[in-house]
TISERO-853481 format. One line per field, with one value per residue: y, z, x of N, C-alpha, C in turn; residue in three letters; residue number from 0. Coordinates in Angstrom, 3 decimals. Layout:
BEGIN
nyy = (Y | ...)
nzz = (Z | ...)
nxx = (X | ...)
cayy = (Y | ...)
cazz = (Z | ...)
caxx = (X | ...)
cyy = (Y | ...)
czz = (Z | ...)
cxx = (X | ...)
residu = (Ala | ...)
num = (NUM | ...)
***
This chain:
BEGIN
nyy = (-1.043 | 2.324 | 5.221 | 7.142 | 9.859 | 10.172 | 9.991 | 7.916 | 8.272 | 7.763 | 8.006 | 10.896 | 12.107 | 11.483 | 12.922 | 15.634 | 15.608 | 15.153 | 13.807 | 10.936 | 11.269 | 13.922 | 14.739 | 13.688 | 15.290 | 17.838 | 17.441 | 17.057 | 19.640 | 20.958 | 21.947 | 20.548 | 18.939 | 15.963 | 12.829 | 9.676 | 6.331 | 4.375 | 1.673 | 0.700 | 2.730 | 4.354 | 7.173 | 9.573 | 11.539 | 14.314 | 14.326 | 16.737 | 18.562 | 18.026 | 18.673 | 21.313 | 22.191 | 21.549 | 23.211 | 25.725 | 25.330 | 25.177 | 27.761 | 30.500 | 32.584 | 36.053 | 38.740 | 42.377 | 44.859 | 46.352 | 46.027 | 44.594 | 41.626)
nzz = (0.058 | -0.733 | 0.725 | 2.947 | 2.284 | -0.280 | -2.329 | -3.748 | -6.999 | -6.579 | -3.621 | -3.470 | -4.880 | -3.520 | -1.087 | -2.154 | -2.992 | -5.550 | -8.859 | -9.944 | -12.617 | -12.953 | -11.411 | -12.789 | -15.105 | -14.150 | -13.290 | -15.941 | -16.894 | -15.189 | -12.777 | -10.385 | -9.221 | -10.733 | -9.832 | -10.631 | -9.967 | -9.278 | -9.962 | -11.116 | -12.779 | -12.046 | -11.481 | -8.967 | -6.060 | -4.014 | -0.678 | 0.805 | -1.237 | -2.234 | 0.074 | 0.171 | -2.131 | -1.607 | 0.603 | -0.979 | -2.742 | -0.836 | 0.362 | 1.188 | -1.042 | -1.048 | -1.110 | -2.012 | 0.768 | 1.701 | -0.653 | -2.151 | -3.025)
nxx = (0.838 | 0.508 | 2.267 | 0.380 | 0.506 | -0.395 | -3.278 | -5.918 | -7.663 | -10.378 | -10.535 | -9.698 | -11.654 | -13.936 | -13.283 | -13.437 | -16.090 | -17.047 | -17.340 | -15.139 | -14.491 | -14.778 | -12.582 | -10.388 | -10.608 | -10.073 | -7.437 | -6.346 | -6.715 | -5.099 | -5.727 | -5.240 | -2.397 | -1.489 | -0.066 | 1.815 | 1.665 | 4.523 | 4.392 | 2.108 | 0.953 | -1.170 | -3.238 | -2.503 | -2.890 | -1.627 | -2.393 | -2.344 | -2.634 | -5.092 | -6.753 | -6.169 | -7.346 | -10.057 | -10.540 | -10.491 | -12.787 | -14.823 | -14.806 | -16.776 | -18.502 | -18.175 | -20.107 | -19.842 | -19.871 | -22.874 | -23.967 | -26.782 | -28.312)
cayy = (0.070 | 3.502 | 6.020 | 7.867 | 11.099 | 10.171 | 9.211 | 7.550 | 9.181 | 7.432 | 8.730 | 12.167 | 12.599 | 11.549 | 14.081 | 16.844 | 15.498 | 15.228 | 12.372 | 10.555 | 11.779 | 15.342 | 15.012 | 13.545 | 16.365 | 18.804 | 17.059 | 17.399 | 20.858 | 21.437 | 22.550 | 19.779 | 18.185 | 14.460 | 12.101 | 8.536 | 5.345 | 4.038 | 0.318 | 0.423 | 4.120 | 4.962 | 8.630 | 9.618 | 13.063 | 14.463 | 14.572 | 18.032 | 19.365 | 17.805 | 19.263 | 22.922 | 22.401 | 21.470 | 24.620 | 26.784 | 24.896 | 25.586 | 29.161 | 31.178 | 33.813 | 37.129 | 40.070 | 43.638 | 45.372 | 47.422 | 45.636 | 43.493 | 40.831)
cazz = (0.106 | -0.889 | 1.889 | 3.065 | 1.804 | -1.635 | -2.246 | -5.226 | -7.585 | -5.769 | -2.437 | -3.649 | -5.498 | -2.241 | -0.335 | -2.703 | -3.172 | -7.031 | -9.299 | -10.242 | -13.897 | -12.693 | -10.779 | -13.779 | -15.953 | -13.377 | -13.352 | -17.095 | -16.852 | -14.302 | -11.517 | -9.322 | -9.833 | -10.748 | -9.920 | -10.922 | -9.117 | -10.060 | -10.636 | -12.075 | -13.337 | -11.717 | -10.876 | -7.456 | -5.624 | -2.713 | 0.312 | 1.050 | -2.531 | -2.309 | 1.257 | -0.226 | -3.132 | -0.882 | 1.257 | -1.978 | -3.076 | 0.298 | 0.760 | 0.619 | -1.985 | -0.154 | -1.960 | -1.443 | 1.705 | 1.160 | -1.920 | -1.873 | -4.152)
caxx = (0.000 | 1.195 | 2.240 | -0.859 | 0.657 | -1.025 | -4.616 | -6.309 | -8.700 | -11.753 | -10.483 | -9.560 | -12.910 | -14.775 | -12.904 | -14.031 | -17.552 | -17.068 | -17.060 | -13.718 | -14.287 | -14.500 | -11.275 | -9.512 | -10.560 | -9.511 | -6.040 | -5.828 | -6.659 | -4.046 | -6.403 | -4.693 | -1.346 | -1.458 | 1.275 | 1.722 | 2.068 | 5.496 | 4.240 | 0.788 | 0.883 | -2.293 | -3.224 | -2.541 | -3.001 | -1.167 | -3.495 | -2.239 | -3.192 | -6.677 | -7.203 | -6.259 | -8.619 | -11.369 | -10.827 | -10.957 | -14.049 | -15.816 | -14.707 | -17.991 | -18.419 | -18.576 | -20.318 | -19.311 | -20.490 | -23.825 | -24.757 | -27.769 | -28.651)
cyy = (1.315 | 4.255 | 6.867 | 9.300 | 11.410 | 9.585 | 9.053 | 8.496 | 9.072 | 8.321 | 10.258 | 12.862 | 12.651 | 12.607 | 15.424 | 16.924 | 15.694 | 13.913 | 12.106 | 11.170 | 13.170 | 15.545 | 14.829 | 14.545 | 17.618 | 18.640 | 17.478 | 18.835 | 21.673 | 22.270 | 21.813 | 18.853 | 16.661 | 13.830 | 10.688 | 7.445 | 4.560 | 2.482 | 0.186 | 1.555 | 4.744 | 6.483 | 8.633 | 11.299 | 13.144 | 14.946 | 16.031 | 18.943 | 19.231 | 18.544 | 20.893 | 23.194 | 22.478 | 22.796 | 25.604 | 26.582 | 25.315 | 27.000 | 29.916 | 32.380 | 35.098 | 38.382 | 41.349 | 44.154 | 46.442 | 47.125 | 44.474 | 42.764 | 41.012)
czz = (0.004 | 0.393 | 1.844 | 2.645 | 0.399 | -1.400 | -3.800 | -5.604 | -6.710 | -4.502 | -2.467 | -4.163 | -4.402 | -1.204 | -0.812 | -2.978 | -4.696 | -7.471 | -9.718 | -11.720 | -13.887 | -12.263 | -11.914 | -14.758 | -15.395 | -13.435 | -14.754 | -17.404 | -16.052 | -13.094 | -10.314 | -9.910 | -9.639 | -10.694 | -10.312 | -10.048 | -9.993 | -10.639 | -11.406 | -12.699 | -12.993 | -11.246 | -9.312 | -7.173 | -4.266 | -1.761 | 0.576 | -0.063 | -2.479 | -1.251 | 0.909 | -1.241 | -2.557 | -0.168 | 0.258 | -2.411 | -1.981 | 0.751 | 0.278 | -0.165 | -1.285 | -1.201 | -1.237 | -0.390 | 1.135 | -0.052 | -1.721 | -3.139 | -4.750)
cxx = (0.819 | 1.208 | 0.935 | -0.742 | -0.083 | -2.362 | -4.900 | -7.323 | -10.102 | -11.737 | -10.593 | -11.046 | -13.929 | -14.584 | -13.395 | -15.460 | -17.840 | -16.946 | -15.569 | -13.556 | -14.047 | -13.073 | -10.184 | -9.416 | -10.037 | -7.897 | -5.651 | -5.830 | -5.627 | -4.602 | -5.863 | -3.569 | -1.633 | 0.002 | 0.934 | 2.312 | 3.389 | 5.306 | 3.131 | 0.405 | -0.369 | -2.273 | -3.212 | -2.565 | -2.372 | -2.337 | -3.605 | -2.917 | -4.728 | -7.269 | -7.380 | -7.241 | -9.795 | -11.626 | -11.182 | -12.408 | -15.212 | -15.822 | -16.044 | -17.804 | -19.010 | -18.931 | -19.704 | -20.304 | -21.635 | -24.561 | -25.621 | -28.052 | -30.086)
residu = (Arg | Met | His | Ser | Glu | Tyr | Val | Thr | Val | Lys | Asp | Ala | Ala | Ala | Met | Leu | Gly | Ile | Ser | Pro | Asn | Thr | Leu | Arg | Ser | Trp | Gly | Ala | Ala | Gly | Ala | Ile | Val | Glu | Tyr | Arg | His | Pro | Val | Asn | Asn | Tyr | Arg | Leu | Tyr | Lys | Arg | Met | Asp | Val | Glu | Glu | Leu | Arg | Arg | Lys | Leu | Glu | Arg | Pro | Arg | Val | Ser | Ser | Pro | Gly | Ile | Gln | Ala)
num = (0 | 1 | 2 | 3 | 4 | 5 | 6 | 7 | 8 | 9 | 10 | 11 | 12 | 13 | 14 | 15 | 16 | 17 | 18 | 19 | 20 | 21 | 22 | 23 | 24 | 25 | 26 | 27 | 28 | 29 | 30 | 31 | 32 | 33 | 34 | 35 | 36 | 37 | 38 | 39 | 40 | 41 | 42 | 43 | 44 | 45 | 46 | 47 | 48 | 49 | 50 | 51 | 52 | 53 | 54 | 55 | 56 | 57 | 58 | 59 | 60 | 61 | 62 | 63 | 64 | 65 | 66 | 67 | 68)
***
């Protein structure tokens, strides 16, 4: 088993609340860095990168003070 610093597509997608295919497309677009398992060439993501992306996704959108929707 790989060191827990890295997570699989399935685990990273679950952490982010998105589908594995969405995560793969974000990786291809450069939104998150993809690594490859040295033996089977599977995609892996650094847990730290996934957690950072999750924080960005969860950050509330703040409107300017005094402006009402």
